[in-house]
N, C-alpha and C positions, 0 to 999 in steps of 0.2 A: 505448374506447381511452384509455390514461392520458395525462396531459400534465403539464407542469411545475407546473400549478396544483393538482394533486392531491397529497395528503400522502404521497407515496412516499419522501420524504427527511425527515430530522429538521428540525423548525422551530427555527432558532437562538434564537428568543425563549424556547422551552421547554427549551433545552439549555444554559443559562448555566453550570451546574456540571459539564457533561459533560467539558469539556476537562481540568479539574483532576482529576476522577475517573479518566479514562483515563491521564493522566500519572502519577498516583500508583500506579495498578495496574501499569503497565509498569515503573515504577521498582522495585516490590516483586519482580517476577518476573525481573528482569534477570539475576541469577546463574544461573538454570536455563533461561532462554528458549531458547537455541540447542539444548540437549540435548532439551528437550521437543518442539521443532519436529521434530527428527529422529525421535524415538520415535513421536510421535503420527501422523506422516505416513509412517512407515516409510522415511524418507529421500526421499520423493517431493517434498517442498517444495523441495529443492535442484534437482531437475530442472525444476520450475516456474520457479524463478528463472533458471536457465540458458536456458530457453525464452524467457523475457521478454527477456533480453539478445540472444538470437539474432534477435529480431524488430525490433531497432533498425536502421533503414536510413540514418540520417544519416551523412555521410562522417566519417571519423576523420582527423585529430584533432578532437575536439569538447569543449566544456565541458558536463559532465553533472552533473545534480543528482539524488542519491538521496534523495528526500523521504520523511519518516517512515522513515528508513533503518535505525533500530535499531542492531544490532551491525555493520552494514556488509556483510551477505551479498551483496546485489545489487551494491554498489560493487566488491567484490573480484572478482566474476564478470565485471563489465564490464571491469575492468582486465586480467584474464586474456585476454579475447577481443579487447580494443581497448586495447593498452598505451599508445598515444599520447594517449589522452583524458586530460583533467584532470577529476577527480571530486571533488565536494563532497557530504558526507553531512550532512543536516539532520534533527534529531529534537528533540522537546521533553522527552524523558525522559532526563535527564543520565546516570544509571547505565548506560543502554543505549549512549549516545553515547561514553562513555569507552572501551568495547571497540572501537567503530569507529575511534576516533582512534588507538588503539594499533596496530590492523591497518594503517591507512593510513600511519602514520609509518614502518613497516617498508618499505612499497612505494616511496614517493617523497615528498620534501618538498613537491612542488607540490600534492599532494592535501590536503584539509582536512575537518574535521568541526566543526559548530557547533550550538548549541542554537537552534532556530528553530520558530516556530509556522506551520503550513501556511496559516493564515488571514491571516497578516501576515508574509509572507516578507521577510527582511532583505537583499534583493537588488534591484539596479536593474532597470528594464525591459529586456527582451530580453537577459538575461545568459547564457542557456544555449541550446544547440542541442537538448538532450534532457533529459527529466525522467522518472525512474522513481518509482513509488509502489507498493510491495508490501505488501498487507494494511494499508493506512493510510486509504484514502478512507472506508471504512465507519466509521472512528472519528472522523471530523471532525464537530464539532458543527454546522457549516454547510457541507455538501458543495458547494453552488453557489458559496459564497464562496471555497472552496478551489480549485475549478476556475477561477474568475476570476483568482485569484492565479497559478496555474500558467500560464494564458494570457498573463498580463502579463509573466512573467519569461522566457517562451520567445521565441526569435527567429521571425520568419515562416518557415514551412516546417518548424519544429521539431516534434519528436515527444514525446508523453506516453504512456508505457507503464504501464498499470495492471494489477496482479494482485490479485484480491480475491475474497472470498466474498460471495455474494448470496442473497437470500431464495429458498428452494426453491420449485419449482413443484408440480404435482400428480401427476407421473408416478411409476412404481415406483422408478426410480433416485433421484429426489428424496426419496422416503420413506426409502430406505435411508440416504442421506446425512444426512437429518434425524435418524434414529435414532442414527447414530454421533456426530454433533455434540452432541446433547442428552444422551446417556447415557454413551457410552464416553469421550469426550474430557474432560468435567469430572472423571470419576472418576480417570483416569490422571493428569491434570494436578494434581489435589489431592494424590495420593499422592506425587508427586515434588517439587512446588513447595511443598506445604503451603498452597496458596491456591486453594481450590475456587471462590471467587467469580470469580477472574480467568478461569478456563477455562469457567465457566458464562456469563461475559460474551460469549464468542464466539457461542454459540447465540443468546443474547438479542439481540446486535447484528445478527445475520443476519436474525432475524425482524422486527426493526425497520427494516431497510434495504429497498431496492427489489429487484425482480427484474433480471436481466441485460437483459431487453428494455426495461424502464422506464429503466434507467440509460443505455442507448444513446440513448434519446430526450432525456434530461436533458443529456448531454454535447453533443449536437448543438445544443440550445437555448442552451447556454453559449458556443457559438462554435467548437467543435471539429468536425473531420471525423473520422468513424470509418473507418479504413482497413483494420482487421483485428480479428477477434475469434475467440477459441478457447476451447473448453470443456474443463475438467479435472474429475476427481474427482466422478463422479455428477452432474455439472451444477451443483455448488455453487460451484466455483472457476472464474473466467473471466479470460482475458487480453484486454484492450482495447488496441489501438494507435490513438492519436488524433493528429491533425495540426493544427497551427495554420495557417490559410490564409495564403498569400503576400500 
């Protein structure tokens, strides 16, 4: 059985340059990021994000953080489903964030977008009732540190909804998913964005991350309760709903 002491997550000491590399990569692909997400997932990524929003159970109105929010897809879906919420998008890739800021500005002046590092969130303790992170946790150079920061900014009873890819298992569906991620996705991504490395990174980051089962153990050891989990796309993509204890 794995535990938090096993190397299932990146070691922050060996990942000092990872944050800068990830930020630079997402800044480069920002102009084509949304288009590629739709094409590579055949539009399924939008359903995944909608599914994430539908699993938020904290009462509205609420203060909601869309962490590693990119161009604001999850934030916009949250506002459509829960228009009384106040949403803040945080991301450390500024070219991605400018798109989110423009979209939020159209919605309402009370919403905002700012550059922020998931490992050093620029918010006071217990600032939010809910936090989303779609396809961001896997990119953190120190996932345990990031989980601790989210726990800090959540109010007691608050929810953290994670949508991400995890290392594949050994079943047939996992093998098919691995084939797609390692071969189809980098090729199509390179053709459209001109950046093969960025879409090769997805496969590499999945292989270097933990399995969904290992991640469930890590978040519990970080102080969260796992209240729901759901599997998508050949078992590679998972939704976790976590709760900060009262």
